[in-house]
ZASEMI-893302 format. One record per residue (C-alpha): x, y, z; residue number from 0; residue in one letter. Coordinates in pm, whole numbers, plus 32768, in hexadecimal, padded with zeros to 4 digits. Layout:
# residues N
{x: X, y: Y, z: Z, num: NUM, residuo: A} $
...
END
This chain:
# residues 88
{x: 801E, y: DB47, z: BAA6, num: 0, residuo: X} $
{x: 7FE9, y: DCBE, z: BAB5, num: 1, residuo: X} $
{x: 7ECA, y: DD59, z: BB73, num: 2, residuo: X} $
{x: 7E0E, y: DE5A, z: BAA3, num: 3, residuo: X} $
{x: 7D2C, y: DF69, z: BB2C, num: 4, residuo: X} $
{x: 7BEE, y: DFC8, z: BA71, num: 5, residuo: X} $
{x: 7AF2, y: E0E2, z: BA97, num: 6, residuo: X} $
{x: 799B, y: E107, z: B9FF, num: 7, residuo: X} $
{x: 795C, y: E258, z: B958, num: 8, residuo: X} $
{x: 77E5, y: E22A, z: B98C, num: 9, residuo: X} $
{x: 77CA, y: E1D9, z: BB00, num: 10, residuo: X} $
{x: 7931, y: E21E, z: BB76, num: 11, residuo: X} $
{x: 7954, y: E0BD, z: BC03, num: 12, residuo: X} $
{x: 7AC3, y: E05D, z: BC34, num: 13, residuo: X} $
{x: 7B4D, y: DEFD, z: BC58, num: 14, residuo: X} $
{x: 7C85, y: DE2D, z: BC20, num: 15, residuo: X} $
{x: 7CAB, y: DCF8, z: BB48, num: 16, residuo: X} $
{x: 7DCD, y: DC05, z: BB29, num: 17, residuo: X} $
{x: 7E00, y: DBCB, z: B9B5, num: 18, residuo: X} $
{x: 7F09, y: DB49, z: B8CC, num: 19, residuo: X} $
{x: 7FB9, y: DC52, z: B7FF, num: 20, residuo: X} $
{x: 7F2A, y: DBBE, z: B6BF, num: 21, residuo: X} $
{x: 7DC2, y: DBB8, z: B740, num: 22, residuo: X} $
{x: 7CCD, y: DCA9, z: B69E, num: 23, residuo: X} $
{x: 7C6A, y: DDDD, z: B765, num: 24, residuo: X} $
{x: 7B20, y: DDC3, z: B81E, num: 25, residuo: X} $
{x: 7A06, y: DE95, z: B78E, num: 26, residuo: X} $
{x: 78C8, y: DE52, z: B858, num: 27, residuo: X} $
{x: 78A4, y: DEDC, z: B9B7, num: 28, residuo: X} $
{x: 783D, y: DDD2, z: BAB5, num: 29, residuo: X} $
{x: 7765, y: DED4, z: BB70, num: 30, residuo: X} $
{x: 769D, y: DF8B, z: BA63, num: 31, residuo: X} $
{x: 76D4, y: DE95, z: B942, num: 32, residuo: X} $
{x: 7736, y: DFB2, z: B855, num: 33, residuo: X} $
{x: 7858, y: DF94, z: B761, num: 34, residuo: X} $
{x: 790B, y: E0C0, z: B7F4, num: 35, residuo: X} $
{x: 7A3C, y: E030, z: B8A9, num: 36, residuo: X} $
{x: 7B95, y: E0BE, z: B880, num: 37, residuo: X} $
{x: 7CDA, y: E038, z: B907, num: 38, residuo: X} $
{x: 7D80, y: E128, z: B9F7, num: 39, residuo: X} $
{x: 7EF2, y: E171, z: BA00, num: 40, residuo: X} $
{x: 7F61, y: E120, z: BB5F, num: 41, residuo: X} $
{x: 8084, y: E088, z: BC15, num: 42, residuo: X} $
{x: 80B2, y: DF24, z: BBA5, num: 43, residuo: X} $
{x: 8062, y: DE1C, z: BCA5, num: 44, residuo: X} $
{x: 8120, y: DCD8, z: BC82, num: 45, residuo: X} $
{x: 81B1, y: DBC2, z: BD54, num: 46, residuo: X} $
{x: 8305, y: DB24, z: BD27, num: 47, residuo: X} $
{x: 8308, y: D9AC, z: BD58, num: 48, residuo: X} $
{x: 8412, y: D8A4, z: BD36, num: 49, residuo: X} $
{x: 8584, y: D8A6, z: BD7A, num: 50, residuo: X} $
{x: 8668, y: D9C6, z: BD28, num: 51, residuo: X} $
{x: 8588, y: DADC, z: BDA7, num: 52, residuo: X} $
{x: 8601, y: DAF9, z: BF0B, num: 53, residuo: X} $
{x: 8741, y: DB8D, z: BF96, num: 54, residuo: X} $
{x: 8790, y: DA44, z: C043, num: 55, residuo: X} $
{x: 8794, y: D984, z: BEFA, num: 56, residuo: X} $
{x: 88D7, y: DA23, z: BE84, num: 57, residuo: X} $
{x: 898C, y: DA62, z: BFC7, num: 58, residuo: X} $
{x: 8ABE, y: D992, z: C00A, num: 59, residuo: X} $
{x: 8A8B, y: D90E, z: C168, num: 60, residuo: X} $
{x: 8BE8, y: D87B, z: C16D, num: 61, residuo: X} $
{x: 8CDD, y: D983, z: C1D4, num: 62, residuo: X} $
{x: 8E0D, y: D976, z: C0F3, num: 63, residuo: X} $
{x: 8F3C, y: D8BA, z: C169, num: 64, residuo: X} $
{x: 9000, y: D9FE, z: C18D, num: 65, residuo: X} $
{x: 904C, y: D9A9, z: C2F5, num: 66, residuo: X} $
{x: 912C, y: D880, z: C324, num: 67, residuo: X} $
{x: 90FA, y: D7A0, z: C44A, num: 68, residuo: X} $
{x: 9200, y: D7BE, z: C558, num: 69, residuo: X} $
{x: 926A, y: D657, z: C57F, num: 70, residuo: X} $
{x: 93AA, y: D61D, z: C637, num: 71, residuo: X} $
{x: 9494, y: D514, z: C5C4, num: 72, residuo: X} $
{x: 9554, y: D479, z: C6E2, num: 73, residuo: X} $
{x: 967E, y: D42C, z: C602, num: 74, residuo: X} $
{x: 96A8, y: D59B, z: C5A8, num: 75, residuo: X} $
{x: 968D, y: D619, z: C70E, num: 76, residuo: X} $
{x: 97DC, y: D652, z: C7AF, num: 77, residuo: X} $
{x: 983D, y: D5B6, z: C8F8, num: 78, residuo: X} $
{x: 987E, y: D713, z: C985, num: 79, residuo: X} $
{x: 970E, y: D76A, z: C968, num: 80, residuo: X} $
{x: 96BD, y: D655, z: CA5A, num: 81, residuo: X} $
{x: 97E1, y: D6A0, z: CB4A, num: 82, residuo: X} $
{x: 987C, y: D54F, z: CAFA, num: 83, residuo: X} $
{x: 99C0, y: D5BF, z: CA5C, num: 84, residuo: X} $
{x: 9B1C, y: D5C7, z: CAF4, num: 85, residuo: X} $
{x: 9B7D, y: D715, z: CA54, num: 86, residuo: X} $
{x: 9B5A, y: D7F8, z: CB6C, num: 87, residuo: X} $
END
């Protein structure tokens, strides 16, 4: 829900109210009880809740499998690599 800021034209009292967008604008000042409130244009205050609003929600924590694991297969290793051959 948005937070709206109001100011009384009679007593200059300012305050904020959390209201639904479809709610009617306030008219009576809570300080002087006069019907002289106006809604101010200010930076909107809002809070994001739920999933999908944080950078961590969409990050892929699994690094891609671009790097292949370096497993050695004993069958493919030559005997020369282990100094077990008779070649020289």
